[in-house]
BALOBA-1460 file (C-alpha; in Angstrom, 3 decimals):
// residues 324
<rec num="1" residu="x" x="53.107" y="-11.033" z="-42.134"/>
<rec num="2" residu="x" x="55.634" y="-8.448" z="-43.513"/>
<rec num="3" residu="x" x="55.425" y="-4.912" z="-42.425"/>
<rec num="4" residu="x" x="56.725" y="-1.915" z="-44.447"/>
<rec num="5" residu="x" x="58.773" y="-0.132" z="-41.932"/>
<rec num="6" residu="x" x="60.511" y="3.229" z="-42.728"/>
<rec num="7" residu="x" x="63.500" y="2.845" z="-40.420"/>
<rec num="8" residu="x" x="64.999" y="-0.920" z="-39.054"/>
<rec num="9" residu="x" x="64.061" y="-1.939" z="-35.320"/>
<rec num="10" residu="x" x="66.087" y="-1.167" z="-32.587"/>
<rec num="11" residu="x" x="68.117" y="1.635" z="-34.100"/>
<rec num="12" residu="x" x="71.170" y="3.344" z="-32.453"/>
<rec num="13" residu="x" x="71.233" y="6.343" z="-33.962"/>
<rec num="14" residu="x" x="73.529" y="9.098" z="-31.849"/>
<rec num="15" residu="x" x="71.440" y="11.721" z="-32.891"/>
<rec num="16" residu="x" x="72.466" y="13.835" z="-29.939"/>
<rec num="17" residu="x" x="75.947" y="14.071" z="-31.637"/>
<rec num="18" residu="x" x="74.596" y="16.549" z="-34.602"/>
<rec num="19" residu="x" x="72.896" y="18.512" z="-32.099"/>
<rec num="20" residu="x" x="74.967" y="21.789" z="-32.508"/>
<rec num="21" residu="x" x="74.897" y="21.276" z="-36.086"/>
<rec num="22" residu="x" x="71.120" y="21.255" z="-36.309"/>
<rec num="23" residu="x" x="70.586" y="24.242" z="-33.828"/>
<rec num="24" residu="x" x="73.229" y="26.345" z="-35.698"/>
<rec num="25" residu="x" x="71.732" y="25.417" z="-38.816"/>
<rec num="26" residu="x" x="67.994" y="26.281" z="-37.440"/>
<rec num="27" residu="x" x="69.532" y="29.632" z="-36.159"/>
<rec num="28" residu="x" x="70.769" y="30.674" z="-39.523"/>
<rec num="29" residu="x" x="67.753" y="29.461" z="-41.545"/>
<rec num="30" residu="x" x="65.512" y="31.407" z="-39.331"/>
<rec num="31" residu="x" x="67.464" y="34.519" z="-39.421"/>
<rec num="32" residu="x" x="67.816" y="34.772" z="-42.816"/>
<rec num="33" residu="x" x="63.776" y="33.925" z="-42.800"/>
<rec num="34" residu="x" x="62.992" y="37.255" z="-40.572"/>
<rec num="35" residu="x" x="65.351" y="39.296" z="-42.734"/>
<rec num="36" residu="x" x="63.658" y="38.003" z="-45.904"/>
<rec num="37" residu="x" x="60.146" y="38.954" z="-43.811"/>
<rec num="38" residu="x" x="61.502" y="42.730" z="-43.296"/>
<rec num="39" residu="x" x="63.201" y="42.656" z="-46.595"/>
<rec num="40" residu="x" x="61.850" y="42.044" z="-49.654"/>
<rec num="41" residu="x" x="58.988" y="41.057" z="-47.309"/>
<rec num="42" residu="x" x="55.954" y="39.164" z="-48.180"/>
<rec num="43" residu="x" x="53.498" y="38.809" z="-51.204"/>
<rec num="44" residu="x" x="50.629" y="39.356" z="-49.046"/>
<rec num="45" residu="x" x="46.821" y="38.328" z="-50.406"/>
<rec num="46" residu="x" x="43.982" y="40.867" z="-51.211"/>
<rec num="47" residu="x" x="42.824" y="39.709" z="-47.450"/>
<rec num="48" residu="x" x="45.285" y="41.647" z="-46.326"/>
<rec num="49" residu="x" x="46.082" y="44.268" z="-48.400"/>
<rec num="50" residu="x" x="42.674" y="45.052" z="-49.856"/>
<rec num="51" residu="x" x="41.299" y="44.154" z="-53.054"/>
<rec num="52" residu="x" x="38.176" y="43.339" z="-55.492"/>
<rec num="53" residu="x" x="36.859" y="40.111" z="-55.798"/>
<rec num="54" residu="x" x="34.716" y="39.325" z="-58.841"/>
<rec num="55" residu="x" x="32.881" y="35.899" z="-59.247"/>
<rec num="56" residu="x" x="32.113" y="35.076" z="-62.584"/>
<rec num="57" residu="x" x="30.623" y="31.967" z="-65.129"/>
<rec num="58" residu="x" x="32.021" y="31.372" z="-68.408"/>
<rec num="59" residu="x" x="29.461" y="29.424" z="-70.808"/>
<rec num="60" residu="x" x="32.703" y="26.699" z="-70.849"/>
<rec num="61" residu="x" x="34.993" y="25.152" z="-68.619"/>
<rec num="62" residu="x" x="37.291" y="27.913" z="-67.749"/>
<rec num="63" residu="x" x="40.691" y="28.621" z="-69.794"/>
<rec num="64" residu="x" x="42.489" y="29.689" z="-67.249"/>
<rec num="65" residu="x" x="45.972" y="30.556" z="-69.242"/>
<rec num="66" residu="x" x="43.351" y="32.901" z="-71.776"/>
<rec num="67" residu="x" x="41.555" y="34.667" z="-68.639"/>
<rec num="68" residu="x" x="45.441" y="35.088" z="-67.286"/>
<rec num="69" residu="x" x="46.264" y="36.511" z="-70.503"/>
<rec num="70" residu="x" x="43.208" y="39.046" z="-71.292"/>
<rec num="71" residu="x" x="43.051" y="40.320" z="-67.496"/>
<rec num="72" residu="x" x="47.033" y="40.790" z="-67.279"/>
<rec num="73" residu="x" x="46.759" y="43.317" z="-70.255"/>
<rec num="74" residu="x" x="44.265" y="45.967" z="-68.368"/>
<rec num="75" residu="x" x="47.163" y="46.914" z="-65.954"/>
<rec num="76" residu="x" x="45.692" y="46.069" z="-62.730"/>
<rec num="77" residu="x" x="48.546" y="44.642" z="-61.084"/>
<rec num="78" residu="x" x="48.751" y="40.725" z="-60.386"/>
<rec num="79" residu="x" x="45.715" y="39.189" z="-61.041"/>
<rec num="80" residu="x" x="44.760" y="35.791" z="-59.156"/>
<rec num="81" residu="x" x="42.277" y="33.167" z="-60.782"/>
<rec num="82" residu="x" x="40.462" y="30.425" z="-58.824"/>
<rec num="83" residu="x" x="38.227" y="28.018" z="-59.813"/>
<rec num="84" residu="x" x="35.126" y="28.222" z="-57.456"/>
<rec num="85" residu="x" x="32.519" y="25.276" z="-57.676"/>
<rec num="86" residu="x" x="31.935" y="24.103" z="-60.864"/>
<rec num="87" residu="x" x="34.187" y="24.283" z="-63.810"/>
<rec num="88" residu="x" x="32.721" y="26.946" z="-65.292"/>
<rec num="89" residu="x" x="32.853" y="29.520" z="-62.115"/>
<rec num="90" residu="x" x="36.303" y="31.688" z="-61.815"/>
<rec num="91" residu="x" x="37.165" y="33.894" z="-58.978"/>
<rec num="92" residu="x" x="38.721" y="37.004" z="-60.280"/>
<rec num="93" residu="x" x="40.860" y="38.713" z="-57.582"/>
<rec num="94" residu="x" x="43.191" y="41.933" z="-58.018"/>
<rec num="95" residu="x" x="44.862" y="44.421" z="-55.685"/>
<rec num="96" residu="x" x="42.987" y="47.266" z="-54.739"/>
<rec num="97" residu="x" x="43.324" y="50.252" z="-56.654"/>
<rec num="98" residu="x" x="45.183" y="53.406" z="-56.262"/>
<rec num="99" residu="x" x="42.467" y="56.437" z="-55.539"/>
<rec num="100" residu="x" x="39.210" y="55.765" z="-53.678"/>
<rec num="101" residu="x" x="36.070" y="53.876" z="-54.525"/>
<rec num="102" residu="x" x="35.860" y="55.534" z="-58.122"/>
<rec num="103" residu="x" x="39.174" y="53.788" z="-59.066"/>
<rec num="104" residu="x" x="37.701" y="50.461" z="-58.187"/>
<rec num="105" residu="x" x="34.809" y="51.042" z="-60.260"/>
<rec num="106" residu="x" x="36.764" y="51.704" z="-63.247"/>
<rec num="107" residu="x" x="38.856" y="48.968" z="-62.407"/>
<rec num="108" residu="x" x="35.599" y="46.394" z="-61.954"/>
<rec num="109" residu="x" x="34.261" y="48.121" z="-65.628"/>
<rec num="110" residu="x" x="37.567" y="47.238" z="-67.327"/>
<rec num="111" residu="x" x="37.341" y="43.359" z="-65.607"/>
<rec num="112" residu="x" x="33.704" y="43.242" z="-67.304"/>
<rec num="113" residu="x" x="34.587" y="44.637" z="-70.822"/>
<rec num="114" residu="x" x="37.774" y="42.302" z="-70.927"/>
<rec num="115" residu="x" x="34.807" y="39.168" z="-70.034"/>
<rec num="116" residu="x" x="32.369" y="40.111" z="-72.661"/>
<rec num="117" residu="x" x="35.026" y="41.056" z="-75.430"/>
<rec num="118" residu="x" x="37.097" y="38.015" z="-74.963"/>
<rec num="119" residu="x" x="34.579" y="35.285" z="-73.624"/>
<rec num="120" residu="x" x="31.331" y="36.037" z="-75.041"/>
<rec num="121" residu="x" x="28.482" y="35.080" z="-72.715"/>
<rec num="122" residu="x" x="30.150" y="35.095" z="-69.370"/>
<rec num="123" residu="x" x="28.265" y="36.493" z="-66.538"/>
<rec num="124" residu="x" x="29.667" y="38.608" z="-63.532"/>
<rec num="125" residu="x" x="27.817" y="37.227" z="-60.491"/>
<rec num="126" residu="x" x="29.419" y="39.077" z="-57.430"/>
<rec num="127" residu="x" x="31.602" y="41.679" z="-57.051"/>
<rec num="128" residu="x" x="33.162" y="42.749" z="-53.694"/>
<rec num="129" residu="x" x="35.758" y="44.840" z="-52.595"/>
<rec num="130" residu="x" x="37.910" y="44.455" z="-49.401"/>
<rec num="131" residu="x" x="39.062" y="48.198" z="-48.035"/>
<rec num="132" residu="x" x="42.191" y="49.197" z="-46.166"/>
<rec num="133" residu="x" x="40.640" y="49.252" z="-43.045"/>
<rec num="134" residu="x" x="38.809" y="45.758" z="-43.492"/>
<rec num="135" residu="x" x="42.024" y="44.409" z="-44.271"/>
<rec num="136" residu="x" x="44.132" y="45.695" z="-41.863"/>
<rec num="137" residu="x" x="41.585" y="44.090" z="-39.145"/>
<rec num="138" residu="x" x="41.837" y="40.609" z="-41.246"/>
<rec num="139" residu="x" x="45.343" y="40.983" z="-40.648"/>
<rec num="140" residu="x" x="45.453" y="41.826" z="-36.898"/>
<rec num="141" residu="x" x="43.034" y="39.124" z="-36.304"/>
<rec num="142" residu="x" x="45.231" y="36.584" z="-38.401"/>
<rec num="143" residu="x" x="48.323" y="37.819" z="-36.352"/>
<rec num="144" residu="x" x="46.303" y="37.194" z="-33.123"/>
<rec num="145" residu="x" x="45.018" y="33.700" z="-34.057"/>
<rec num="146" residu="x" x="48.738" y="32.934" z="-34.404"/>
<rec num="147" residu="x" x="49.716" y="34.191" z="-31.180"/>
<rec num="148" residu="x" x="47.105" y="32.670" z="-29.008"/>
<rec num="149" residu="x" x="47.607" y="29.412" z="-30.306"/>
<rec num="150" residu="x" x="51.590" y="29.477" z="-29.262"/>
<rec num="151" residu="x" x="50.182" y="30.254" z="-26.163"/>
<rec num="152" residu="x" x="47.922" y="27.720" z="-25.729"/>
<rec num="153" residu="x" x="50.187" y="25.468" z="-26.785"/>
<rec num="154" residu="x" x="52.892" y="26.682" z="-24.542"/>
<rec num="155" residu="x" x="50.128" y="26.334" z="-21.473"/>
<rec num="156" residu="x" x="49.154" y="22.483" z="-22.420"/>
<rec num="157" residu="x" x="53.024" y="21.640" z="-22.861"/>
<rec num="158" residu="x" x="53.681" y="23.206" z="-19.820"/>
<rec num="159" residu="x" x="51.011" y="21.705" z="-17.654"/>
<rec num="160" residu="x" x="51.539" y="18.107" z="-18.854"/>
<rec num="161" residu="x" x="55.543" y="18.366" z="-18.717"/>
<rec num="162" residu="x" x="58.091" y="20.156" z="-17.167"/>
<rec num="163" residu="x" x="58.900" y="23.503" z="-17.807"/>
<rec num="164" residu="x" x="61.819" y="22.173" z="-19.543"/>
<rec num="165" residu="x" x="59.455" y="20.325" z="-21.750"/>
<rec num="166" residu="x" x="57.227" y="23.029" z="-22.352"/>
<rec num="167" residu="x" x="60.037" y="25.775" z="-23.327"/>
<rec num="168" residu="x" x="61.936" y="23.701" z="-25.560"/>
<rec num="169" residu="x" x="58.465" y="22.559" z="-27.395"/>
<rec num="170" residu="x" x="57.482" y="26.347" z="-27.604"/>
<rec num="171" residu="x" x="60.783" y="27.868" z="-28.943"/>
<rec num="172" residu="x" x="61.115" y="25.220" z="-31.728"/>
<rec num="173" residu="x" x="57.625" y="26.011" z="-32.722"/>
<rec num="174" residu="x" x="58.676" y="29.608" z="-33.041"/>
<rec num="175" residu="x" x="61.672" y="28.687" z="-34.913"/>
<rec num="176" residu="x" x="59.008" y="26.101" z="-37.532"/>
<rec num="177" residu="x" x="57.205" y="29.437" z="-37.960"/>
<rec num="178" residu="x" x="59.574" y="31.315" z="-38.800"/>
<rec num="179" residu="x" x="61.123" y="29.075" z="-41.341"/>
<rec num="180" residu="x" x="57.422" y="28.931" z="-42.952"/>
<rec num="181" residu="x" x="57.456" y="32.568" z="-43.293"/>
<rec num="182" residu="x" x="60.794" y="32.657" z="-44.979"/>
<rec num="183" residu="x" x="59.520" y="29.854" z="-47.356"/>
<rec num="184" residu="x" x="56.387" y="32.280" z="-48.381"/>
<rec num="185" residu="x" x="59.364" y="35.215" z="-48.823"/>
<rec num="186" residu="x" x="61.415" y="32.707" z="-50.932"/>
<rec num="187" residu="x" x="58.646" y="31.568" z="-53.159"/>
<rec num="188" residu="x" x="56.763" y="34.512" z="-53.314"/>
<rec num="189" residu="x" x="53.697" y="32.363" z="-52.639"/>
<rec num="190" residu="x" x="50.726" y="34.432" z="-51.314"/>
<rec num="191" residu="x" x="50.431" y="35.605" z="-47.894"/>
<rec num="192" residu="x" x="46.684" y="35.465" z="-46.831"/>
<rec num="193" residu="x" x="44.067" y="33.906" z="-44.399"/>
<rec num="194" residu="x" x="44.255" y="30.649" z="-46.007"/>
<rec num="195" residu="x" x="48.417" y="30.769" z="-45.340"/>
<rec num="196" residu="x" x="46.829" y="31.405" z="-41.235"/>
<rec num="197" residu="x" x="45.149" y="28.170" z="-41.710"/>
<rec num="198" residu="x" x="48.346" y="26.475" z="-43.036"/>
<rec num="199" residu="x" x="50.416" y="27.681" z="-40.559"/>
<rec num="200" residu="x" x="48.350" y="26.824" z="-37.796"/>
<rec num="201" residu="x" x="48.070" y="23.205" z="-39.613"/>
<rec num="202" residu="x" x="51.872" y="23.104" z="-39.416"/>
<rec num="203" residu="x" x="51.988" y="24.211" z="-36.067"/>
<rec num="204" residu="x" x="49.164" y="21.336" z="-34.522"/>
<rec num="205" residu="x" x="51.804" y="19.001" z="-36.361"/>
<rec num="206" residu="x" x="54.802" y="20.200" z="-35.319"/>
<rec num="207" residu="x" x="53.286" y="20.105" z="-31.556"/>
<rec num="208" residu="x" x="51.962" y="16.604" z="-31.593"/>
<rec num="209" residu="x" x="55.295" y="15.362" z="-33.385"/>
<rec num="210" residu="x" x="57.258" y="16.913" z="-30.145"/>
<rec num="211" residu="x" x="54.944" y="15.421" z="-27.573"/>
<rec num="212" residu="x" x="55.380" y="12.021" z="-28.654"/>
<rec num="213" residu="x" x="59.247" y="12.329" z="-28.270"/>
<rec num="214" residu="x" x="58.895" y="14.275" z="-25.425"/>
<rec num="215" residu="x" x="56.559" y="11.877" z="-24.009"/>
<rec num="216" residu="x" x="58.860" y="8.825" z="-24.551"/>
<rec num="217" residu="x" x="61.338" y="10.688" z="-22.702"/>
<rec num="218" residu="x" x="59.595" y="11.268" z="-19.514"/>
<rec num="219" residu="x" x="58.028" y="7.487" z="-20.007"/>
<rec num="220" residu="x" x="62.127" y="6.342" z="-20.273"/>
<rec num="221" residu="x" x="63.493" y="9.089" z="-17.064"/>
<rec num="222" residu="x" x="61.287" y="6.987" z="-15.077"/>
<rec num="223" residu="x" x="62.409" y="3.839" z="-16.731"/>
<rec num="224" residu="x" x="66.159" y="4.148" z="-16.939"/>
<rec num="225" residu="x" x="67.045" y="6.563" z="-13.789"/>
<rec num="226" residu="x" x="70.798" y="6.100" z="-14.341"/>
<rec num="227" residu="x" x="71.169" y="6.554" z="-17.864"/>
<rec num="228" residu="x" x="72.314" y="9.705" z="-18.743"/>
<rec num="229" residu="x" x="70.479" y="12.120" z="-20.675"/>
<rec num="230" residu="x" x="72.117" y="12.871" z="-23.637"/>
<rec num="231" residu="x" x="72.230" y="8.425" z="-24.105"/>
<rec num="232" residu="x" x="68.370" y="8.853" z="-22.658"/>
<rec num="233" residu="x" x="66.862" y="10.958" z="-25.443"/>
<rec num="234" residu="x" x="69.059" y="9.197" z="-28.122"/>
<rec num="235" residu="x" x="66.890" y="6.076" z="-26.964"/>
<rec num="236" residu="x" x="63.729" y="7.724" z="-26.802"/>
<rec num="237" residu="x" x="64.458" y="9.333" z="-30.507"/>
<rec num="238" residu="x" x="64.869" y="6.091" z="-31.903"/>
<rec num="239" residu="x" x="62.119" y="4.123" z="-30.380"/>
<rec num="240" residu="x" x="59.484" y="6.678" z="-31.822"/>
<rec num="241" residu="x" x="61.541" y="6.617" z="-35.167"/>
<rec num="242" residu="x" x="59.574" y="4.415" z="-36.850"/>
<rec num="243" residu="x" x="56.050" y="6.225" z="-35.439"/>
<rec num="244" residu="x" x="57.099" y="9.610" z="-36.647"/>
<rec num="245" residu="x" x="58.482" y="8.723" z="-39.947"/>
<rec num="246" residu="x" x="55.486" y="6.830" z="-40.683"/>
<rec num="247" residu="x" x="52.906" y="9.451" z="-39.878"/>
<rec num="248" residu="x" x="55.183" y="12.305" z="-41.810"/>
<rec num="249" residu="x" x="55.055" y="10.201" z="-44.580"/>
<rec num="250" residu="x" x="51.565" y="9.368" z="-44.492"/>
<rec num="251" residu="x" x="50.687" y="12.998" z="-44.133"/>
<rec num="252" residu="x" x="53.393" y="13.906" z="-46.658"/>
<rec num="253" residu="x" x="51.854" y="11.376" z="-49.827"/>
<rec num="254" residu="x" x="48.450" y="12.797" z="-48.504"/>
<rec num="255" residu="x" x="49.249" y="16.522" z="-49.679"/>
<rec num="256" residu="x" x="51.288" y="15.945" z="-52.302"/>
<rec num="257" residu="x" x="48.708" y="14.944" z="-54.901"/>
<rec num="258" residu="x" x="47.324" y="18.188" z="-53.852"/>
<rec num="259" residu="x" x="50.375" y="20.422" z="-54.620"/>
<rec num="260" residu="x" x="50.354" y="18.526" z="-57.809"/>
<rec num="261" residu="x" x="46.832" y="18.349" z="-58.982"/>
<rec num="262" residu="x" x="45.058" y="20.764" z="-56.965"/>
<rec num="263" residu="x" x="44.909" y="23.815" z="-59.240"/>
<rec num="264" residu="x" x="45.181" y="27.448" z="-57.891"/>
<rec num="265" residu="x" x="42.823" y="26.919" z="-55.103"/>
<rec num="266" residu="x" x="44.860" y="23.873" z="-53.339"/>
<rec num="267" residu="x" x="48.389" y="23.573" z="-54.606"/>
<rec num="268" residu="x" x="49.854" y="26.352" z="-52.815"/>
<rec num="269" residu="x" x="48.059" y="25.952" z="-49.522"/>
<rec num="270" residu="x" x="49.886" y="21.928" z="-49.972"/>
<rec num="271" residu="x" x="53.249" y="23.103" z="-50.961"/>
<rec num="272" residu="x" x="53.262" y="24.898" z="-47.789"/>
<rec num="273" residu="x" x="52.145" y="21.807" z="-45.496"/>
<rec num="274" residu="x" x="54.602" y="19.825" z="-47.377"/>
<rec num="275" residu="x" x="57.512" y="22.391" z="-46.311"/>
<rec num="276" residu="x" x="56.111" y="22.343" z="-42.903"/>
<rec num="277" residu="x" x="55.797" y="18.377" z="-42.381"/>
<rec num="278" residu="x" x="59.542" y="18.315" z="-43.609"/>
<rec num="279" residu="x" x="60.477" y="21.194" z="-41.064"/>
<rec num="280" residu="x" x="58.189" y="19.844" z="-37.916"/>
<rec num="281" residu="x" x="59.516" y="16.206" z="-38.211"/>
<rec num="282" residu="x" x="63.437" y="17.232" z="-38.335"/>
<rec num="283" residu="x" x="62.892" y="19.798" z="-36.192"/>
<rec num="284" residu="x" x="61.482" y="17.537" z="-33.262"/>
<rec num="285" residu="x" x="64.875" y="15.497" z="-33.835"/>
<rec num="286" residu="x" x="67.326" y="17.946" z="-34.093"/>
<rec num="287" residu="x" x="66.112" y="21.270" z="-32.095"/>
<rec num="288" residu="x" x="63.491" y="20.070" z="-29.558"/>
<rec num="289" residu="x" x="65.640" y="17.141" z="-28.359"/>
<rec num="290" residu="x" x="68.764" y="19.242" z="-28.209"/>
<rec num="291" residu="x" x="67.226" y="22.020" z="-26.218"/>
<rec num="292" residu="x" x="65.993" y="19.558" z="-23.871"/>
<rec num="293" residu="x" x="69.222" y="18.144" z="-23.336"/>
<rec num="294" residu="x" x="70.933" y="21.404" z="-22.549"/>
<rec num="295" residu="x" x="68.037" y="22.634" z="-20.438"/>
<rec num="296" residu="x" x="67.451" y="19.494" z="-18.464"/>
<rec num="297" residu="x" x="71.190" y="18.326" z="-18.267"/>
<rec num="298" residu="x" x="71.639" y="19.801" z="-14.393"/>
<rec num="299" residu="x" x="67.734" y="19.517" z="-13.601"/>
<rec num="300" residu="x" x="65.670" y="16.682" z="-15.065"/>
<rec num="301" residu="x" x="68.787" y="13.919" z="-14.235"/>
<rec num="302" residu="x" x="70.026" y="15.899" z="-11.177"/>
<rec num="303" residu="x" x="68.788" y="12.989" z="-8.751"/>
<rec num="304" residu="x" x="70.129" y="10.557" z="-10.871"/>
<rec num="305" residu="x" x="73.651" y="12.138" z="-11.081"/>
<rec num="306" residu="x" x="73.846" y="12.465" z="-7.630"/>
<rec num="307" residu="x" x="72.997" y="8.817" z="-6.906"/>
<rec num="308" residu="x" x="75.853" y="8.096" z="-9.390"/>
<rec num="309" residu="x" x="78.899" y="10.102" z="-8.047"/>
<rec num="310" residu="x" x="77.449" y="8.436" z="-4.377"/>
<rec num="311" residu="x" x="77.139" y="4.617" z="-5.189"/>
<rec num="312" residu="x" x="79.333" y="4.556" z="-8.196"/>
<rec num="313" residu="x" x="75.978" y="1.557" z="-9.385"/>
<rec num="314" residu="x" x="75.814" y="2.980" z="-13.174"/>
<rec num="315" residu="x" x="78.446" y="2.932" z="-15.688"/>
<rec num="316" residu="x" x="77.958" y="6.034" z="-18.464"/>
<rec num="317" residu="x" x="75.942" y="4.773" z="-21.343"/>
<rec num="318" residu="x" x="74.960" y="1.769" z="-19.870"/>
<rec num="319" residu="x" x="71.127" y="1.509" z="-18.982"/>
<rec num="320" residu="x" x="69.782" y="0.407" z="-15.665"/>
<rec num="321" residu="x" x="66.855" y="-2.316" z="-16.067"/>
<rec num="322" residu="x" x="63.451" y="-0.938" z="-16.354"/>
<rec num="323" residu="x" x="61.389" y="-0.986" z="-13.275"/>
<rec num="324" residu="x" x="59.037" y="-3.913" z="-12.817"/>
């Protein structure tokens, strides 16, 4: 039976020839992302800067363009609309207004008045205001969740593999996260609690992909004891290439409809995931693997290199037979 493969079997692509280009490109992009994070900064959502959430129900299916046009004239700053439940239910979010609680109440009354005037029969079911202290707590907790996830992944990789594998995986993971933050800055997508969930999802996917490549490297270290580390890493990447590309393409195609047709509630989350899938897959090959090569050149292969010098049995680039 014919099976579709994204890459031919038995490929021998010399990925490590591009190791310097991959690392330099990644470093430049990550540095640019950090600069964009500092200035002009991220478009923080209500979760992190405070604001007001209003749940409303329109008599008919909500007309988001008309709602956005009506509420955009109230002078409340950026107004976010999201379908909530049925097509008639809408979540209206806008930033916390300058001033105290009275200013928030005035803003809410403006929204009530606009809905009653332009969309007769609309019911306001719920009003919530996120204060500055609550939004700060949410931001701190979100950053803490990201930090704990990185530490947990570092410990997992460190105990499962040698320290070189753990260091390479976590450094690559941090580079992936910085690029994702840069994506938020460039696209002006709101950074909120949903963004934390998206980044955690990307981190999980990215580390899983790196574990697959690293696991094959570890297996091949046992099978090909005299094969130079650079050739062994190239071999490991080629052997897992179909699996890596197949998994990435499957997840990418699953997220693409959400990005195109998911509406305001899902499209931003889905676009970030699509970016993260591309970054996570490419970094496994062009970032994590080169870092392992540089760290392990004199360590993972120290014993094998000594055997080659003393016995001269292995020729550079020629794998020995797998162990029985």
